[in-house]
mmCIF file of the N, C-alpha and C atoms, coordinates in Angstrom:
data_MODEL
# 
_entry.id   MODEL 
# 
loop_
_atom_site.group_PDB 
_atom_site.id 
_atom_site.type_symbol 
_atom_site.label_atom_id 
_atom_site.label_alt_id 
_atom_site.label_comp_id 
_atom_site.label_asym_id 
_atom_site.label_entity_id 
_atom_site.label_seq_id 
_atom_site.pdbx_PDB_ins_code 
_atom_site.Cartn_x 
_atom_site.Cartn_y 
_atom_site.Cartn_z 
_atom_site.occupancy 
_atom_site.B_iso_or_equiv 
_atom_site.pdbx_formal_charge 
_atom_site.auth_seq_id 
_atom_site.auth_comp_id 
_atom_site.auth_asym_id 
_atom_site.auth_atom_id 
_atom_site.pdbx_PDB_model_num 
ATOM 1   N N  . MET A 1 1  ? 85.589  78.340  175.266 1.00 0.00 ? 1  MET A N  1 
ATOM 2   C CA . MET A 1 1  ? 85.975  79.163  174.144 1.00 0.00 ? 1  MET A CA 1 
ATOM 3   C C  . MET A 1 1  ? 84.771  79.324  173.228 1.00 0.00 ? 1  MET A C  1 
ATOM 4   N N  . PRO A 1 2  ? 84.551  80.537  172.679 1.00 0.00 ? 2  PRO A N  1 
ATOM 5   C CA . PRO A 1 2  ? 83.391  80.753  171.819 1.00 0.00 ? 2  PRO A CA 1 
ATOM 6   C C  . PRO A 1 2  ? 83.536  80.027  170.499 1.00 0.00 ? 2  PRO A C  1 
ATOM 7   N N  . ASP A 1 3  ? 82.384  79.739  169.900 1.00 0.00 ? 3  ASP A N  1 
ATOM 8   C CA . ASP A 1 3  ? 82.402  79.162  168.566 1.00 0.00 ? 3  ASP A CA 1 
ATOM 9   C C  . ASP A 1 3  ? 82.996  80.181  167.614 1.00 0.00 ? 3  ASP A C  1 
ATOM 10  N N  . ALA A 1 4  ? 83.730  79.693  166.626 1.00 0.00 ? 4  ALA A N  1 
ATOM 11  C CA . ALA A 1 4  ? 84.302  80.589  165.622 1.00 0.00 ? 4  ALA A CA 1 
ATOM 12  C C  . ALA A 1 4  ? 83.182  81.154  164.767 1.00 0.00 ? 4  ALA A C  1 
ATOM 13  N N  . PRO A 1 5  ? 83.284  82.411  164.372 1.00 0.00 ? 5  PRO A N  1 
ATOM 14  C CA . PRO A 1 5  ? 82.290  82.973  163.468 1.00 0.00 ? 5  PRO A CA 1 
ATOM 15  C C  . PRO A 1 5  ? 82.269  82.181  162.162 1.00 0.00 ? 5  PRO A C  1 
ATOM 16  N N  . ALA A 1 6  ? 81.133  82.130  161.531 1.00 0.00 ? 6  ALA A N  1 
ATOM 17  C CA . ALA A 1 6  ? 80.967  81.332  160.327 1.00 0.00 ? 6  ALA A CA 1 
ATOM 18  C C  . ALA A 1 6  ? 81.520  82.036  159.105 1.00 0.00 ? 6  ALA A C  1 
ATOM 19  N N  . GLY A 1 7  ? 82.012  81.245  158.175 1.00 0.00 ? 7  GLY A N  1 
ATOM 20  C CA . GLY A 1 7  ? 82.377  81.657  156.837 1.00 0.00 ? 7  GLY A CA 1 
ATOM 21  C C  . GLY A 1 7  ? 83.132  82.944  156.685 1.00 0.00 ? 7  GLY A C  1 
ATOM 22  N N  . SER A 1 8  ? 82.503  83.892  155.999 1.00 0.00 ? 8  SER A N  1 
ATOM 23  C CA . SER A 1 8  ? 83.169  85.141  155.663 1.00 0.00 ? 8  SER A CA 1 
ATOM 24  C C  . SER A 1 8  ? 83.503  85.969  156.900 1.00 0.00 ? 8  SER A C  1 
ATOM 25  N N  . GLU A 1 9  ? 82.712  85.839  157.961 1.00 0.00 ? 9  GLU A N  1 
ATOM 26  C CA . GLU A 1 9  ? 83.039  86.570  159.187 1.00 0.00 ? 9  GLU A CA 1 
ATOM 27  C C  . GLU A 1 9  ? 84.344  86.066  159.774 1.00 0.00 ? 9  GLU A C  1 
ATOM 28  N N  . HIS A 1 10 ? 84.553  84.749  159.734 1.00 0.00 ? 10 HIS A N  1 
ATOM 29  C CA . HIS A 1 10 ? 85.810  84.184  160.232 1.00 0.00 ? 10 HIS A CA 1 
ATOM 30  C C  . HIS A 1 10 ? 86.977  84.704  159.401 1.00 0.00 ? 10 HIS A C  1 
ATOM 31  N N  . ALA A 1 11 ? 86.814  84.735  158.091 1.00 0.00 ? 11 ALA A N  1 
ATOM 32  C CA . ALA A 1 11 ? 87.865  85.237  157.207 1.00 0.00 ? 11 ALA A CA 1 
ATOM 33  C C  . ALA A 1 11 ? 88.132  86.712  157.463 1.00 0.00 ? 11 ALA A C  1 
ATOM 34  N N  . SER A 1 12 ? 87.075  87.486  157.675 1.00 0.00 ? 12 SER A N  1 
ATOM 35  C CA . SER A 1 12 ? 87.235  88.913  157.958 1.00 0.00 ? 12 SER A CA 1 
ATOM 36  C C  . SER A 1 12 ? 87.958  89.137  159.274 1.00 0.00 ? 12 SER A C  1 
ATOM 37  N N  . LEU A 1 13 ? 87.585  88.364  160.285 1.00 0.00 ? 13 LEU A N  1 
ATOM 38  C CA . LEU A 1 13 ? 88.253  88.456  161.584 1.00 0.00 ? 13 LEU A CA 1 
ATOM 39  C C  . LEU A 1 13 ? 89.729  88.122  161.453 1.00 0.00 ? 13 LEU A C  1 
ATOM 40  N N  . SER A 1 14 ? 90.036  87.059  160.750 1.00 0.00 ? 14 SER A N  1 
ATOM 41  C CA . SER A 1 14 ? 91.425  86.654  160.566 1.00 0.00 ? 14 SER A CA 1 
ATOM 42  C C  . SER A 1 14 ? 92.219  87.722  159.812 1.00 0.00 ? 14 SER A C  1 
ATOM 43  N N  . ALA A 1 15 ? 91.625  88.286  158.776 1.00 0.00 ? 15 ALA A N  1 
ATOM 44  C CA . ALA A 1 15 ? 92.301  89.337  158.013 1.00 0.00 ? 15 ALA A CA 1 
ATOM 45  C C  . ALA A 1 15 ? 92.560  90.566  158.884 1.00 0.00 ? 15 ALA A C  1 
ATOM 46  N N  . PHE A 1 16 ? 91.600  90.924  159.719 1.00 0.00 ? 16 PHE A N  1 
ATOM 47  C CA . PHE A 1 16 ? 91.766  92.065  160.617 1.00 0.00 ? 16 PHE A CA 1 
ATOM 48  C C  . PHE A 1 16 ? 92.897  91.815  161.608 1.00 0.00 ? 16 PHE A C  1 
ATOM 49  N N  . ILE A 1 17 ? 92.898  90.640  162.225 1.00 0.00 ? 17 ILE A N  1 
ATOM 50  C CA . ILE A 1 17 ? 93.945  90.294  163.194 1.00 0.00 ? 17 ILE A CA 1 
ATOM 51  C C  . ILE A 1 17 ? 95.311  90.260  162.501 1.00 0.00 ? 17 ILE A C  1 
ATOM 52  N N  . ASP A 1 18 ? 95.370  89.700  161.302 1.00 0.00 ? 18 ASP A N  1 
ATOM 53  C CA . ASP A 1 18 ? 96.634  89.671  160.552 1.00 0.00 ? 18 ASP A CA 1 
ATOM 54  C C  . ASP A 1 18 ? 97.132  91.077  160.253 1.00 0.00 ? 18 ASP A C  1 
ATOM 55  N N  . SER A 1 19 ? 96.211  91.969  159.903 1.00 0.00 ? 19 SER A N  1 
ATOM 56  C CA . SER A 1 19 ? 96.629  93.346  159.603 1.00 0.00 ? 19 SER A CA 1 
ATOM 57  C C  . SER A 1 19 ? 97.144  94.045  160.854 1.00 0.00 ? 19 SER A C  1 
ATOM 58  N N  . LEU A 1 20 ? 96.547  93.754  162.005 1.00 0.00 ? 20 LEU A N  1 
ATOM 59  C CA . LEU A 1 20 ? 97.064  94.327  163.254 1.00 0.00 ? 20 LEU A CA 1 
ATOM 60  C C  . LEU A 1 20 ? 98.485  93.845  163.518 1.00 0.00 ? 20 LEU A C  1 
ATOM 61  N N  . TRP A 1 21 ? 98.714  92.580  163.276 1.00 0.00 ? 21 TRP A N  1 
ATOM 62  C CA . TRP A 1 21 ? 100.045 92.024  163.494 1.00 0.00 ? 21 TRP A CA 1 
ATOM 63  C C  . TRP A 1 21 ? 101.057 92.669  162.547 1.00 0.00 ? 21 TRP A C  1 
ATOM 64  N N  . LEU A 1 22 ? 100.682 92.791  161.270 1.00 0.00 ? 22 LEU A N  1 
ATOM 65  C CA . LEU A 1 22 ? 101.598 93.356  160.284 1.00 0.00 ? 22 LEU A CA 1 
ATOM 66  C C  . LEU A 1 22 ? 101.853 94.848  160.510 1.00 0.00 ? 22 LEU A C  1 
ATOM 67  N N  . GLU A 1 23 ? 100.794 95.605  160.792 1.00 0.00 ? 23 GLU A N  1 
ATOM 68  C CA . GLU A 1 23 ? 100.916 97.057  160.883 1.00 0.00 ? 23 GLU A CA 1 
ATOM 69  C C  . GLU A 1 23 ? 101.352 97.543  162.256 1.00 0.00 ? 23 GLU A C  1 
ATOM 70  N N  . GLU A 1 24 ? 100.905 96.861  163.294 1.00 0.00 ? 24 GLU A N  1 
ATOM 71  C CA . GLU A 1 24 ? 101.147 97.351  164.649 1.00 0.00 ? 24 GLU A CA 1 
ATOM 72  C C  . GLU A 1 24 ? 102.181 96.525  165.409 1.00 0.00 ? 24 GLU A C  1 
ATOM 73  N N  . GLY A 1 25 ? 102.458 95.318  164.933 1.00 0.00 ? 25 GLY A N  1 
ATOM 74  C CA . GLY A 1 25 ? 103.420 94.469  165.617 1.00 0.00 ? 25 GLY A CA 1 
ATOM 75  C C  . GLY A 1 25 ? 102.979 94.061  167.016 1.00 0.00 ? 25 GLY A C  1 
ATOM 76  N N  . LEU A 1 26 ? 101.677 93.871  167.200 1.00 0.00 ? 26 LEU A N  1 
ATOM 77  C CA . LEU A 1 26 ? 101.150 93.519  168.513 1.00 0.00 ? 26 LEU A CA 1 
ATOM 78  C C  . LEU A 1 26 ? 101.581 92.118  168.923 1.00 0.00 ? 26 LEU A C  1 
ATOM 79  N N  . SER A 1 27 ? 101.645 91.887  170.220 1.00 0.00 ? 27 SER A N  1 
ATOM 80  C CA . SER A 1 27 ? 102.064 90.581  170.739 1.00 0.00 ? 27 SER A CA 1 
ATOM 81  C C  . SER A 1 27 ? 101.016 89.517  170.444 1.00 0.00 ? 27 SER A C  1 
ATOM 82  N N  . ARG A 1 28 ? 101.441 88.267  170.494 1.00 0.00 ? 28 ARG A N  1 
ATOM 83  C CA . ARG A 1 28 ? 100.543 87.132  170.270 1.00 0.00 ? 28 ARG A CA 1 
ATOM 84  C C  . ARG A 1 28 ? 99.399  87.146  171.285 1.00 0.00 ? 28 ARG A C  1 
ATOM 85  N N  . ASN A 1 29 ? 99.703  87.449  172.559 1.00 0.00 ? 29 ASN A N  1 
ATOM 86  C CA . ASN A 1 29 ? 98.658  87.481  173.586 1.00 0.00 ? 29 ASN A CA 1 
ATOM 87  C C  . ASN A 1 29 ? 97.616  88.554  173.287 1.00 0.00 ? 29 ASN A C  1 
ATOM 88  N N  . THR A 1 30 ? 98.063  89.718  172.843 1.00 0.00 ? 30 THR A N  1 
ATOM 89  C CA . THR A 1 30 ? 97.140  90.801  172.502 1.00 0.00 ? 30 THR A CA 1 
ATOM 90  C C  . THR A 1 30 ? 96.271  90.403  171.318 1.00 0.00 ? 30 THR A C  1 
ATOM 91  N N  . LEU A 1 31 ? 96.888  89.829  170.290 1.00 0.00 ? 31 LEU A N  1 
ATOM 92  C CA . LEU A 1 31 ? 96.128  89.400  169.113 1.00 0.00 ? 31 LEU A CA 1 
ATOM 93  C C  . LEU A 1 31 ? 95.115  88.315  169.470 1.00 0.00 ? 31 LEU A C  1 
ATOM 94  N N  . ASP A 1 32 ? 95.516  87.379  170.317 1.00 0.00 ? 32 ASP A N  1 
ATOM 95  C CA . ASP A 1 32 ? 94.586  86.326  170.753 1.00 0.00 ? 32 ASP A CA 1 
ATOM 96  C C  . ASP A 1 32 ? 93.410  86.912  171.527 1.00 0.00 ? 32 ASP A C  1 
ATOM 97  N N  . ALA A 1 33 ? 93.691  87.908  172.374 1.00 0.00 ? 33 ALA A N  1 
ATOM 98  C CA . ALA A 1 33 ? 92.621  88.556  173.141 1.00 0.00 ? 33 ALA A CA 1 
ATOM 99  C C  . ALA A 1 33 ? 91.671  89.306  172.206 1.00 0.00 ? 33 ALA A C  1 
ATOM 100 N N  . TYR A 1 34 ? 92.210  90.018  171.215 1.00 0.00 ? 34 TYR A N  1 
ATOM 101 C CA . TYR A 1 34 ? 91.358  90.718  170.250 1.00 0.00 ? 34 TYR A CA 1 
ATOM 102 C C  . TYR A 1 34 ? 90.483  89.725  169.499 1.00 0.00 ? 34 TYR A C  1 
ATOM 103 N N  . ARG A 1 35 ? 91.106  88.623  169.049 1.00 0.00 ? 35 ARG A N  1 
ATOM 104 C CA . ARG A 1 35 ? 90.358  87.612  168.290 1.00 0.00 ? 35 ARG A CA 1 
ATOM 105 C C  . ARG A 1 35 ? 89.220  87.041  169.142 1.00 0.00 ? 35 ARG A C  1 
ATOM 106 N N  . ARG A 1 36 ? 89.519  86.717  170.402 1.00 0.00 ? 36 ARG A N  1 
ATOM 107 C CA . ARG A 1 36 ? 88.513  86.154  171.315 1.00 0.00 ? 36 ARG A CA 1 
ATOM 108 C C  . ARG A 1 36 ? 87.379  87.157  171.551 1.00 0.00 ? 36 ARG A C  1 
ATOM 109 N N  . ASP A 1 37 ? 87.730  88.416  171.820 1.00 0.00 ? 37 ASP A N  1 
ATOM 110 C CA . ASP A 1 37 ? 86.712  89.437  172.079 1.00 0.00 ? 37 ASP A CA 1 
ATOM 111 C C  . ASP A 1 37 ? 85.832  89.683  170.855 1.00 0.00 ? 37 ASP A C  1 
ATOM 112 N N  . LEU A 1 38 ? 86.444  89.745  169.682 1.00 0.00 ? 38 LEU A N  1 
ATOM 113 C CA . LEU A 1 38 ? 85.665  89.963  168.463 1.00 0.00 ? 38 LEU A CA 1 
ATOM 114 C C  . LEU A 1 38 ? 84.795  88.753  168.133 1.00 0.00 ? 38 LEU A C  1 
ATOM 115 N N  . ALA A 1 39 ? 85.300  87.553  168.404 1.00 0.00 ? 39 ALA A N  1 
ATOM 116 C CA . ALA A 1 39 ? 84.493  86.342  168.168 1.00 0.00 ? 39 ALA A CA 1 
ATOM 117 C C  . ALA A 1 39 ? 83.275  86.326  169.085 1.00 0.00 ? 39 ALA A C  1 
ATOM 118 N N  . LEU A 1 40 ? 83.461  86.719  170.344 1.00 0.00 ? 40 LEU A N  1 
ATOM 119 C CA . LEU A 1 40 ? 82.328  86.789  171.269 1.00 0.00 ? 40 LEU A CA 1 
ATOM 120 C C  . LEU A 1 40 ? 81.312  87.832  170.822 1.00 0.00 ? 40 LEU A C  1 
ATOM 121 N N  . PHE A 1 41 ? 81.794  88.980  170.376 1.00 0.00 ? 41 PHE A N  1 
ATOM 122 C CA . PHE A 1 41 ? 80.901  90.027  169.884 1.00 0.00 ? 41 PHE A CA 1 
ATOM 123 C C  . PHE A 1 41 ? 80.161  89.554  168.634 1.00 0.00 ? 41 PHE A C  1 
ATOM 124 N N  . ALA A 1 42 ? 80.874  88.891  167.725 1.00 0.00 ? 42 ALA A N  1 
ATOM 125 C CA . ALA A 1 42 ? 80.242  88.372  166.505 1.00 0.00 ? 42 ALA A CA 1 
ATOM 126 C C  . ALA A 1 42 ? 79.176  87.337  166.846 1.00 0.00 ? 42 ALA A C  1 
ATOM 127 N N  . GLN A 1 43 ? 79.457  86.491  167.832 1.00 0.00 ? 43 GLN A N  1 
ATOM 128 C CA . GLN A 1 43 ? 78.469  85.494  168.253 1.00 0.00 ? 43 GLN A CA 1 
ATOM 129 C C  . GLN A 1 43 ? 77.236  86.182  168.835 1.00 0.00 ? 43 GLN A C  1 
ATOM 130 N N  . TRP A 1 44 ? 77.445  87.168  169.675 1.00 0.00 ? 44 TRP A N  1 
ATOM 131 C CA . TRP A 1 44 ? 76.353  87.927  170.285 1.00 0.00 ? 44 TRP A CA 1 
ATOM 132 C C  . TRP A 1 44 ? 75.511  88.589  169.193 1.00 0.00 ? 44 TRP A C  1 
ATOM 133 N N  . LEU A 1 45 ? 76.183  89.203  168.223 1.00 0.00 ? 45 LEU A N  1 
ATOM 134 C CA . LEU A 1 45 ? 75.456  89.826  167.108 1.00 0.00 ? 45 LEU A CA 1 
ATOM 135 C C  . LEU A 1 45 ? 74.645  88.797  166.329 1.00 0.00 ? 45 LEU A C  1 
ATOM 136 N N  . GLY A 1 46 ? 75.267  87.655  166.040 1.00 0.00 ? 46 GLY A N  1 
ATOM 137 C CA . GLY A 1 46 ? 74.597  86.608  165.275 1.00 0.00 ? 46 GLY A CA 1 
ATOM 138 C C  . GLY A 1 46 ? 73.333  86.117  165.951 1.00 0.00 ? 46 GLY A C  1 
ATOM 139 N N  . GLU A 1 47 ? 73.365  86.040  167.276 1.00 0.00 ? 47 GLU A N  1 
ATOM 140 C CA . GLU A 1 47 ? 72.181  85.628  168.025 1.00 0.00 ? 47 GLU A CA 1 
ATOM 141 C C  . GLU A 1 47 ? 71.051  86.640  167.886 1.00 0.00 ? 47 GLU A C  1 
ATOM 142 N N  . ARG A 1 48 ? 71.388  87.833  167.469 1.00 0.00 ? 48 ARG A N  1 
ATOM 143 C CA . ARG A 1 48 ? 70.401  88.904  167.281 1.00 0.00 ? 48 ARG A CA 1 
ATOM 144 C C  . ARG A 1 48 ? 70.138  89.185  165.806 1.00 0.00 ? 48 ARG A C  1 
ATOM 145 N N  . GLY A 1 49 ? 70.680  88.328  164.944 1.00 0.00 ? 49 GLY A N  1 
ATOM 146 C CA . GLY A 1 49 ? 70.407  88.448  163.514 1.00 0.00 ? 49 GLY A CA 1 
ATOM 147 C C  . GLY A 1 49 ? 71.218  89.493  162.788 1.00 0.00 ? 49 GLY A C  1 
ATOM 148 N N  . THR A 1 50 ? 72.356  89.887  163.348 1.00 0.00 ? 50 THR A N  1 
ATOM 149 C CA . THR A 1 50 ? 73.203  90.896  162.709 1.00 0.00 ? 50 THR A CA 1 
ATOM 150 C C  . THR A 1 50 ? 74.583  90.306  162.456 1.00 0.00 ? 50 THR A C  1 
ATOM 151 N N  . ALA A 1 51 ? 75.129  90.577  161.283 1.00 0.00 ? 51 ALA A N  1 
ATOM 152 C CA . ALA A 1 51 ? 76.479  90.138  160.951 1.00 0.00 ? 51 ALA A CA 1 
ATOM 153 C C  . ALA A 1 51 ? 77.490  91.178  161.452 1.00 0.00 ? 51 ALA A C  1 
ATOM 154 N N  . LEU A 1 52 ? 78.680  90.736  161.768 1.00 0.00 ? 52 LEU A N  1 
ATOM 155 C CA . LEU A 1 52 ? 79.711  91.628  162.291 1.00 0.00 ? 52 LEU A CA 1 
ATOM 156 C C  . LEU A 1 52 ? 79.961  92.850  161.406 1.00 0.00 ? 52 LEU A C  1 
ATOM 157 N N  . PRO A 1 53 ? 80.088  92.682  160.074 1.00 0.00 ? 53 PRO A N  1 
ATOM 158 C CA . PRO A 1 53 ? 80.335  93.870  159.245 1.00 0.00 ? 53 PRO A CA 1 
ATOM 159 C C  . PRO A 1 53 ? 79.183  94.894  159.258 1.00 0.00 ? 53 PRO A C  1 
ATOM 160 N N  . ALA A 1 54 ? 78.001  94.460  159.656 1.00 0.00 ? 54 ALA A N  1 
ATOM 161 C CA . ALA A 1 54 ? 76.843  95.361  159.676 1.00 0.00 ? 54 ALA A CA 1 
ATOM 162 C C  . ALA A 1 54 ? 76.628  96.009  161.044 1.00 0.00 ? 54 ALA A C  1 
ATOM 163 N N  . ALA A 1 55 ? 77.508  95.720  161.999 1.00 0.00 ? 55 ALA A N  1 
ATOM 164 C CA . ALA A 1 55 ? 77.341  96.257  163.354 1.00 0.00 ? 55 ALA A CA 1 
ATOM 165 C C  . ALA A 1 55 ? 77.382  97.780  163.351 1.00 0.00 ? 55 ALA A C  1 
ATOM 166 N N  . GLN A 1 56 ? 76.535  98.339  164.168 1.00 0.00 ? 56 GLN A N  1 
ATOM 167 C CA . GLN A 1 56 ? 76.439  99.788  164.328 1.00 0.00 ? 56 GLN A CA 1 
ATOM 168 C C  . GLN A 1 56 ? 76.943  100.172 165.728 1.00 0.00 ? 56 GLN A C  1 
ATOM 169 N N  . GLU A 1 57 ? 77.172  101.442 165.931 1.00 0.00 ? 57 GLU A N  1 
ATOM 170 C CA . GLU A 1 57 ? 77.601  101.912 167.240 1.00 0.00 ? 57 GLU A CA 1 
ATOM 171 C C  . GLU A 1 57 ? 76.608  101.495 168.327 1.00 0.00 ? 57 GLU A C  1 
ATOM 172 N N  . SER A 1 58 ? 75.324  101.519 168.014 1.00 0.00 ? 58 SER A N  1 
ATOM 173 C CA . SER A 1 58 ? 74.310  101.131 168.993 1.00 0.00 ? 58 SER A CA 1 
ATOM 174 C C  . SER A 1 58 ? 74.453  99.656  169.386 1.00 0.00 ? 58 SER A C  1 
ATOM 175 N N  . ASP A 1 59 ? 74.888  98.802  168.436 1.00 0.00 ? 59 ASP A N  1 
ATOM 176 C CA . ASP A 1 59 ? 75.127  97.389  168.756 1.00 0.00 ? 59 ASP A CA 1 
ATOM 177 C C  . ASP A 1 59 ? 76.280  97.255  169.749 1.00 0.00 ? 59 ASP A C  1 
ATOM 178 N N  . ILE A 1 60 ? 77.324  98.008  169.529 1.00 0.00 ? 60 ILE A N  1 
ATOM 179 C CA . ILE A 1 60 ? 78.484  97.962  170.432 1.00 0.00 ? 60 ILE A CA 1 
ATOM 180 C C  . ILE A 1 60 ? 78.085  98.438  171.819 1.00 0.00 ? 60 ILE A C  1 
ATOM 181 N N  . GLN A 1 61 ? 77.324  99.514  171.882 1.00 0.00 ? 61 GLN A N  1 
ATOM 182 C CA . GLN A 1 61 ? 76.877  100.032 173.177 1.00 0.00 ? 61 GLN A CA 1 
ATOM 183 C C  . GLN A 1 61 ? 75.990  99.019  173.900 1.00 0.00 ? 61 GLN A C  1 
ATOM 184 N N  . ALA A 1 62 ? 75.090  98.373  173.162 1.00 0.00 ? 62 ALA A N  1 
ATOM 185 C CA . ALA A 1 62 ? 74.205  97.372  173.768 1.00 0.00 ? 62 ALA A CA 1 
ATOM 186 C C  . ALA A 1 62 ? 75.014  96.177  174.263 1.00 0.00 ? 62 ALA A C  1 
ATOM 187 N N  . TYR A 1 63 ? 76.013  95.774  173.498 1.00 0.00 ? 63 TYR A N  1 
ATOM 188 C CA . TYR A 1 63 ? 76.862  94.649  173.898 1.00 0.00 ? 63 TYR A CA 1 
ATOM 189 C C  . TYR A 1 63 ? 77.605  94.975  175.193 1.00 0.00 ? 63 TYR A C  1 
ATOM 190 N N  . PHE A 1 64 ? 78.228  96.144  175.257 1.00 0.00 ? 64 PHE A N  1 
ATOM 191 C CA . PHE A 1 64 ? 78.954  96.519  176.461 1.00 0.00 ? 64 PHE A CA 1 
ATOM 192 C C  . PHE A 1 64 ? 78.021  96.645  177.649 1.00 0.00 ? 64 PHE A C  1 
ATOM 193 N N  . ALA A 1 65 ? 76.822  97.158  177.426 1.00 0.00 ? 65 ALA A N  1 
ATOM 194 C CA . ALA A 1 65 ? 75.853  97.258  178.524 1.00 0.00 ? 65 ALA A CA 1 
ATOM 195 C C  . ALA A 1 65 ? 75.491  95.867  179.033 1.00 0.00 ? 65 ALA A C  1 
ATOM 196 N N  . GLU A 1 66 ? 75.302  94.923  178.114 1.00 0.00 ? 66 GLU A N  1 
ATOM 197 C CA . GLU A 1 66 ? 74.920  93.570  178.526 1.00 0.00 ? 66 GLU A CA 1 
ATOM 198 C C  . GLU A 1 66 ? 76.064  92.855  179.246 1.00 0.00 ? 66 GLU A C  1 
ATOM 199 N N  . ILE A 1 67 ? 77.269  92.937  178.741 1.00 0.00 ? 67 ILE A N  1 
ATOM 200 C CA . ILE A 1 67 ? 78.366  92.223  179.397 1.00 0.00 ? 67 ILE A CA 1 
ATOM 201 C C  . ILE A 1 67 ? 78.764  92.919  180.709 1.00 0.00 ? 67 ILE A C  1 
ATOM 202 N N  . GLY A 1 68 ? 78.446  94.200  180.817 1.00 0.00 ? 68 GLY A N  1 
ATOM 203 C CA . GLY A 1 68 ? 78.735  94.921  182.045 1.00 0.00 ? 68 GLY A CA 1 
ATOM 204 C C  . GLY A 1 68 ? 77.837  94.489  183.196 1.00 0.00 ? 68 GLY A C  1 
ATOM 205 N N  . ARG A 1 69 ? 76.680  93.929  182.852 1.00 0.00 ? 69 ARG A N  1 
ATOM 206 C CA . ARG A 1 69 ? 75.738  93.437  183.881 1.00 0.00 ? 69 ARG A CA 1 
ATOM 207 C C  . ARG A 1 69 ? 76.110  92.044  184.359 1.00 0.00 ? 69 ARG A C  1 
ATOM 208 N N  . ALA A 1 70 ? 76.941  91.358  183.586 1.00 0.00 ? 70 ALA A N  1 
ATOM 209 C CA . ALA A 1 70 ? 77.282  89.959  183.923 1.00 0.00 ? 70 ALA A CA 1 
ATOM 210 C C  . ALA A 1 70 ? 78.240  89.864  185.078 1.00 0.00 ? 70 ALA A C  1 
# 
């Protein structure tokens, strides 16, 4: 399991997941998968010196390209 994002990123992730649950009524499994995927993306960004809220479309594209090679 990935390390949890630090500090405010963890709080932001939790708030986002909570809002999905409240607004969309998504299942626990779906919410857990979103949380895991976003935590992995946040970790990947952090290793490159970028915080999750500062991510750009190019970061997302680079992430998908990298995980697609794995």
